[in-house]
DOPALO-421160 format. One record per residue: x, y, z of N, C-alpha, C in turn. Coordinates in steps of 0.2 Angstrom, whole numbers, always signed. Atoms other than C-alpha are relative to their C-alpha. Layout:
BEGIN
+-------+-------+-------+-------+-------+-------+-------+-------+-------+
|  n_c1 |  n_c2 |  n_c3 | ca_c1 | ca_c2 | ca_c3 |  c_c1 |  c_c2 |  c_c3 |
+-------+-------+-------+-------+-------+-------+-------+-------+-------+
|     X |     Y |     Z |     X |     Y |     Z |     X |     Y |     Z |
...
+-------+-------+-------+-------+-------+-------+-------+-------+-------+
***
This chain:
BEGIN
+-------+-------+-------+-------+-------+-------+-------+-------+-------+
|  n_c1 |  n_c2 |  n_c3 | ca_c1 | ca_c2 | ca_c3 |  c_c1 |  c_c2 |  c_c3 |
+-------+-------+-------+-------+-------+-------+-------+-------+-------+
|    +2 |    +7 |    +1 |    +7 |  +150 |  +108 |    +5 |    -4 |    +3 |
|    -4 |    +5 |    -4 |   +14 |  +136 |  +118 |    +1 |    -6 |    -4 |
|    -2 |    +6 |    +4 |   +22 |  +120 |  +112 |    -6 |    -5 |    +1 |
|    +6 |    +5 |    -1 |    +6 |  +111 |  +119 |    -5 |    +2 |    -5 |
|    +5 |    -2 |    +4 |    -5 |  +122 |  +108 |    +2 |    -3 |    -7 |
|    -2 |    +2 |    +7 |    +5 |  +116 |   +92 |    +0 |    -7 |    -1 |
|    +0 |    +7 |    +0 |    +4 |   +98 |   +97 |    -7 |    -3 |    -1 |
|    +7 |    +2 |    +0 |   -11 |   +88 |   +92 |    -2 |    -5 |    +6 |
|    +2 |    +5 |    -6 |   -21 |   +79 |  +106 |    +0 |    -7 |    -2 |
|    +0 |    +8 |    +2 |   -20 |   +60 |  +106 |    -7 |    -1 |    -3 |
|    +7 |    +2 |    +3 |   -39 |   +60 |  +102 |    +0 |    +3 |    -7 |
|    +0 |    -3 |    +6 |   -36 |   +72 |   +87 |    +5 |    -5 |    -5 |
|    -4 |    +4 |    +4 |   -21 |   +61 |   +81 |    -4 |    -7 |    -2 |
|    +4 |    +6 |    +1 |   -32 |   +45 |   +83 |    -5 |    +1 |    -6 |
|    +5 |    -2 |    +5 |   -46 |   +54 |   +73 |    +3 |    +1 |    -7 |
|    -4 |    -1 |    +6 |   -33 |   +59 |   +59 |    +2 |    -7 |    -3 |
|    -3 |    +7 |    +2 |   -26 |   +41 |   +58 |    -7 |    -4 |    -2 |
|    +6 |    +3 |    +2 |   -44 |   +34 |   +57 |    -3 |    +2 |    -7 |
|    +2 |    -3 |    +6 |   -48 |   +46 |   +43 |    +4 |    -2 |    -6 |
|    -4 |    +3 |    +5 |   -33 |   +41 |   +34 |    -1 |    -7 |    -2 |
|    +1 |    +7 |    +1 |   -36 |   +23 |   +36 |    -6 |    -1 |    -4 |
|    +6 |    +0 |    +3 |   -54 |   +25 |   +30 |    +1 |    +2 |    -8 |
|    -1 |    -2 |    +7 |   -48 |   +34 |   +14 |    +4 |    -5 |    -4 |
|    -5 |    +5 |    +3 |   -34 |   +22 |   +11 |    -4 |    -7 |    -2 |
|    +4 |    +6 |    +1 |   -47 |    +7 |   +12 |    -5 |    +1 |    -6 |
|    +4 |    -2 |    +5 |   -59 |   +16 |    +1 |    +4 |    +0 |    -7 |
|    -4 |    +0 |    +6 |   -45 |   +18 |   -12 |    +1 |    -7 |    -3 |
|    -2 |    +7 |    +1 |   -41 |    +0 |   -11 |    -7 |    -4 |    -3 |
|    +7 |    +3 |    +2 |   -60 |    -5 |   -13 |    -2 |    +2 |    -7 |
|    +1 |    -3 |    +7 |   -62 |    +7 |   -28 |    +4 |    -3 |    -5 |
|    -4 |    +3 |    +4 |   -47 |    +0 |   -36 |    -2 |    -7 |    -2 |
|    +2 |    +7 |    +1 |   -53 |   -18 |   -35 |    -7 |    +0 |    -4 |
|    +6 |    +0 |    +4 |   -71 |   -13 |   -41 |    +1 |    +2 |    -7 |
|    -2 |    -2 |    +7 |   -63 |    -4 |   -56 |    +3 |    -6 |    -4 |
|    -3 |    +6 |    +3 |   -55 |   -21 |   -60 |    -6 |    -6 |    +0 |
|    +6 |    +5 |    +1 |   -73 |   -30 |   -59 |    +0 |    -5 |    +6 |
|    +0 |    +4 |    -6 |   -69 |   -37 |   -41 |    -5 |    +3 |    +5 |
|    +6 |    -3 |    -4 |   -85 |   -35 |   -31 |    -1 |    -5 |    +6 |
|    +3 |    +4 |    -6 |   -93 |   -41 |   -14 |    +6 |    -1 |    +4 |
|    -7 |    +1 |    -4 |   -77 |   -38 |    -4 |    -1 |    +0 |    +8 |
|    +0 |    +0 |    -7 |   -74 |   -42 |   +14 |    +8 |    +1 |    +2 |
|    -7 |    -2 |    -2 |   -58 |   -35 |   +23 |    +2 |    -5 |    +5 |
|    -3 |    +5 |    -5 |   -47 |   -48 |   +32 |    +4 |    +4 |    +4 |
|    -4 |    -6 |    -4 |   -42 |   -35 |   +45 |    +6 |    -3 |    +4 |
|    -6 |    +3 |    -4 |   -31 |   -47 |   +56 |    +6 |    -1 |    -5 |
|    -6 |    +1 |    +5 |   -20 |   -50 |   +40 |    +2 |    +7 |    -3 |
|    -2 |    -6 |    +3 |   -20 |   -32 |   +34 |    +4 |    +4 |    +5 |
|    -4 |    -5 |    -4 |    -8 |   -18 |   +40 |    -1 |    +7 |    -2 |
|    +1 |    -7 |    +1 |   -10 |    +0 |   +41 |    +6 |    +4 |    +2 |
|    -6 |    -4 |    -1 |    +6 |   +11 |   +40 |    -1 |    +7 |    -2 |
|    +1 |    -7 |    +2 |    +0 |   +29 |   +40 |    +6 |    +4 |    +1 |
|    +5 |    -2 |    +6 |    +3 |   +40 |   +32 |    +3 |    -2 |    -7 |
|    -3 |    +2 |    +6 |   +12 |   +30 |   +19 |    -5 |    -5 |    -4 |
|    +4 |    +5 |    +4 |    +1 |   +15 |   +15 |    -4 |    -5 |    +4 |
|    +3 |    +5 |    -4 |   -11 |    +2 |   +20 |    +1 |    -6 |    -5 |
|    +0 |    +6 |    +4 |    -9 |   -16 |   +14 |    -6 |    -4 |    +2 |
|    +6 |    +3 |    -2 |   -26 |   -24 |   +14 |    -1 |    -7 |    -3 |
|    +1 |    +6 |    +3 |   -30 |   -42 |   +12 |    -8 |    +0 |    +0 |
|    +7 |    -1 |    +1 |   -47 |   -42 |    +4 |    -3 |    -7 |    -4 |
|    +3 |    +6 |    +3 |   -58 |   -57 |    -1 |    -7 |    +2 |    -4 |
|    +6 |    -1 |    +4 |   -71 |   -56 |   -15 |    -6 |    -5 |    +1 |
|    +6 |    +4 |    -1 |   -88 |   -63 |   -17 |    +0 |    -7 |    -3 |
|    -1 |    +6 |    +3 |   -81 |   -78 |   -26 |    +5 |    -4 |    +4 |
|    -5 |    +4 |    -5 |   -69 |   -83 |   -12 |    +7 |    +1 |    -2 |
|    -7 |    -2 |    +2 |   -53 |   -76 |   -21 |    +2 |    +6 |    +5 |
|    -3 |    -5 |    -4 |   -42 |   -66 |   -10 |    +6 |    +4 |    -3 |
|    -4 |    -5 |    +4 |   -31 |   -51 |   -15 |    +4 |    +4 |    +6 |
|    -4 |    -5 |    -4 |   -17 |   -40 |    -7 |    -1 |    +6 |    -4 |
|    +1 |    -6 |    +3 |   -21 |   -22 |   -11 |    +4 |    +5 |    +4 |
|    -4 |    -5 |    -3 |    -9 |    -8 |    -7 |    -3 |    +7 |    -2 |
|    +2 |    -6 |    +1 |   -15 |   +10 |    -6 |    +3 |    +5 |    +5 |
|    -2 |    -5 |    -4 |   -11 |   +27 |    +2 |    +4 |    +5 |    -4 |
|    -4 |    -5 |    +3 |    +3 |   +39 |    -3 |    +4 |    -4 |    -6 |
|    -4 |    +4 |    +5 |    +9 |   +25 |   -15 |    -5 |    -1 |    -6 |
|    +5 |    +2 |    +5 |    +2 |   +19 |   -32 |    -5 |    -6 |    +3 |
|    +4 |    +6 |    -2 |   -13 |    +8 |   -28 |    +1 |    -5 |    -5 |
|    -2 |    +6 |    +4 |   -10 |    -9 |   -34 |    -3 |    -6 |    +3 |
|    +3 |    +6 |    -2 |   -16 |   -27 |   -32 |    +4 |    -6 |    -2 |
|    -3 |    +7 |    +2 |   -10 |   -45 |   -33 |    -4 |    -5 |    +4 |
|    +3 |    +6 |    -3 |   -17 |   -62 |   -29 |    +3 |    -1 |    +7 |
|    -3 |    +1 |    -6 |   -15 |   -67 |   -11 |    +6 |    -5 |    +0 |
|    -5 |    +6 |    +1 |    -5 |   -82 |   -17 |    +7 |    +3 |    -1 |
|    -6 |    -3 |    +1 |    +9 |   -69 |   -21 |    +4 |    +1 |    +6 |
|    -4 |    -2 |    -6 |   +14 |   -66 |    -3 |    -4 |    -3 |    +6 |
|    +3 |    +3 |    -6 |   +11 |   -75 |   +14 |    -3 |    +5 |    +5 |
|    +3 |    -5 |    -5 |    +8 |   -59 |   +24 |    +1 |    +7 |    -3 |
|    +0 |    -7 |    +2 |    +7 |   -40 |   +23 |    +8 |    +2 |    -1 |
|    -7 |    -2 |    +1 |   +26 |   -38 |   +25 |    +3 |    -3 |    -6 |
|    -2 |    +3 |    +6 |   +30 |   -50 |   +11 |    -4 |    +3 |    -6 |
|    +3 |    -4 |    +5 |   +17 |   -41 |    +1 |    +3 |    +6 |    -2 |
|    -4 |    -6 |    +1 |   +26 |   -25 |    +3 |    +6 |    -1 |    -4 |
|    -6 |    +2 |    +3 |   +42 |   -33 |    -3 |    -2 |    -2 |    -8 |
|    +3 |    +2 |    +7 |   +32 |   -41 |   -18 |    -1 |    +7 |    -4 |
|    +2 |    -6 |    +3 |   +25 |   -24 |   -23 |    +6 |    +4 |    -2 |
|    -6 |    -3 |    +1 |   +42 |   -16 |   -21 |    +4 |    -3 |    -6 |
|    -3 |    +4 |    +6 |   +50 |   -29 |   -33 |    -4 |    +1 |    -6 |
|    +4 |    -1 |    +6 |   +36 |   -28 |   -46 |    +1 |    +7 |    -3 |
|    -1 |    -7 |    +3 |   +37 |    -9 |   -47 |    +7 |    +1 |    -2 |
|    -7 |    -1 |    +3 |   +56 |   -10 |   -49 |    +0 |    -3 |    -7 |
|    +0 |    +3 |    +6 |   +54 |   -22 |   -63 |    -4 |    +4 |    -5 |
|    +4 |    -4 |    +4 |   +40 |   -11 |   -71 |    +4 |    +6 |    -2 |
|    -4 |    -6 |    +2 |   +51 |    +4 |   -70 |    +6 |    -1 |    -4 |
|    -6 |    +1 |    +4 |   +66 |    -4 |   -77 |    -3 |    -2 |    -7 |
|    +3 |    +2 |    +7 |   +55 |   -11 |   -92 |    -2 |    +7 |    -3 |
|    +1 |    -6 |    +3 |   +49 |    +7 |   -95 |    +6 |    +4 |    -2 |
|    -6 |    -4 |    +1 |   +66 |   +15 |   -94 |    +4 |    -3 |    -5 |
|    -4 |    +3 |    +5 |   +74 |    +2 |  -105 |    -4 |    +0 |    -7 |
|    +3 |    +0 |    +6 |   +61 |    +4 |  -119 |    +4 |    +5 |    -5 |
|    -3 |    -3 |    +6 |   +67 |   +11 |  -136 |    -1 |    +8 |    +0 |
|    +2 |    -7 |    +0 |   +57 |   +27 |  -135 |    -4 |    +2 |    +7 |
|    +3 |    -2 |    -7 |   +53 |   +34 |  -117 |    -1 |    +8 |    +0 |
|    +1 |    -8 |    -1 |   +44 |   +51 |  -116 |    +0 |    +2 |    +7 |
|    -1 |    -3 |    -6 |   +45 |   +62 |  -102 |    -5 |    -2 |    +6 |
|    +6 |    +3 |    -4 |   +28 |   +56 |   -94 |    +2 |    -7 |    +2 |
|    -2 |    +7 |    -1 |   +34 |   +38 |   -95 |    +6 |    +0 |    +5 |
|    -6 |    -1 |    -4 |   +51 |   +43 |   -87 |    -2 |    +2 |    +7 |
|    +2 |    -2 |    -6 |   +43 |   +52 |   -73 |    -4 |    -5 |    +4 |
|    +4 |    +5 |    -4 |   +31 |   +38 |   -69 |    +5 |    -6 |    +2 |
|    -5 |    +5 |    -2 |   +45 |   +26 |   -69 |    +4 |    +2 |    +6 |
|    -4 |    -3 |    -6 |   +55 |   +37 |   -57 |    -5 |    +0 |    +6 |
|    +5 |    +0 |    -5 |   +39 |   +38 |   -46 |    +0 |    -8 |    +3 |
|    +0 |    +7 |    -2 |   +38 |   +19 |   -46 |    +7 |    -2 |    +4 |
|    -7 |    +2 |    -4 |   +57 |   +17 |   -41 |    +0 |    +3 |    +7 |
|    +0 |    -4 |    -7 |   +55 |   +30 |   -27 |    -4 |    -4 |    +5 |
|    +5 |    +3 |    -4 |   +40 |   +21 |   -20 |    +2 |    -8 |    +1 |
|    -3 |    +6 |    -1 |   +48 |    +4 |   -23 |    +5 |    +0 |    +6 |
|    -5 |    -1 |    -5 |   +63 |    +9 |   -12 |    -3 |    +1 |    +7 |
|    +3 |    -1 |    -6 |   +52 |   +16 |    +1 |    -4 |    -6 |    +3 |
|    +4 |    +6 |    -2 |   +41 |    +0 |    +2 |    +5 |    -5 |    +3 |
|    -5 |    +4 |    -3 |   +57 |   -10 |    +4 |    +3 |    +2 |    +6 |
|    -2 |    -3 |    -7 |   +63 |    +1 |   +18 |    -5 |    -2 |    +5 |
|    +5 |    +1 |    -5 |   +47 |    -1 |   +27 |    +0 |    -7 |    +2 |
|    +0 |    +7 |    -1 |   +47 |   -20 |   +25 |    +6 |    -2 |    +4 |
|    -6 |    +2 |    -3 |   +64 |   -21 |   +32 |    +1 |    +4 |    +7 |
|    +0 |    -3 |    -7 |   +60 |   -10 |   +48 |    -3 |    -5 |    +5 |
|    +3 |    +6 |    -5 |   +58 |   -25 |   +61 |    -5 |    +3 |    +5 |
|    +5 |    -3 |    -5 |   +50 |   -13 |   +74 |    -7 |    +1 |    -2 |
|    +7 |    +0 |    +3 |   +35 |   -11 |   +62 |    -4 |    -6 |    +0 |
|    +3 |    +6 |    +1 |   +32 |   -29 |   +61 |    +1 |    -5 |    +7 |
|    -1 |    +3 |    -6 |   +36 |   -34 |   +79 |    -7 |    -4 |    +3 |
|    +7 |    +3 |    -2 |   +17 |   -38 |   +83 |    -3 |    -3 |    -6 |
|    +4 |    +3 |    +6 |   +13 |   -45 |   +66 |    +0 |    -8 |    +1 |
|    +0 |    +7 |    +0 |    +8 |   -63 |   +65 |    +4 |    -3 |    -5 |
|    -4 |    +3 |    +5 |   +20 |   -74 |   +56 |    -2 |    -7 |    -2 |
+-------+-------+-------+-------+-------+-------+-------+-------+-------+
***
């Protein structure tokens, strides 16, 4: 087996990224649908895909309200678009909110193991999102 045999072709890499993006977008849409938000359109120019970690989707519902939704290898979450001006700011917002939520869980009087594990997952992902938001090279082509 050669090194070339172990490397994915460019076409295969693009196919895998496209599959990942589709799955991430489906998770975001499902999350909104579970919250009763329907009739969605994706505002692709404002959304950002950062495989394999997350997609930050700007989605508009059938009532004209817009939302930021994050999905991927992170907890799927949503917020009104008024919470962040762009995808990079949305990452920082989700990071901050998850840190607050984790702190609230861990500072409760009675924290069971499941709650503690969930809080630690939130903290780990909050730190990861913050690091992604601070990588200028990822945002060089982003509209500001």
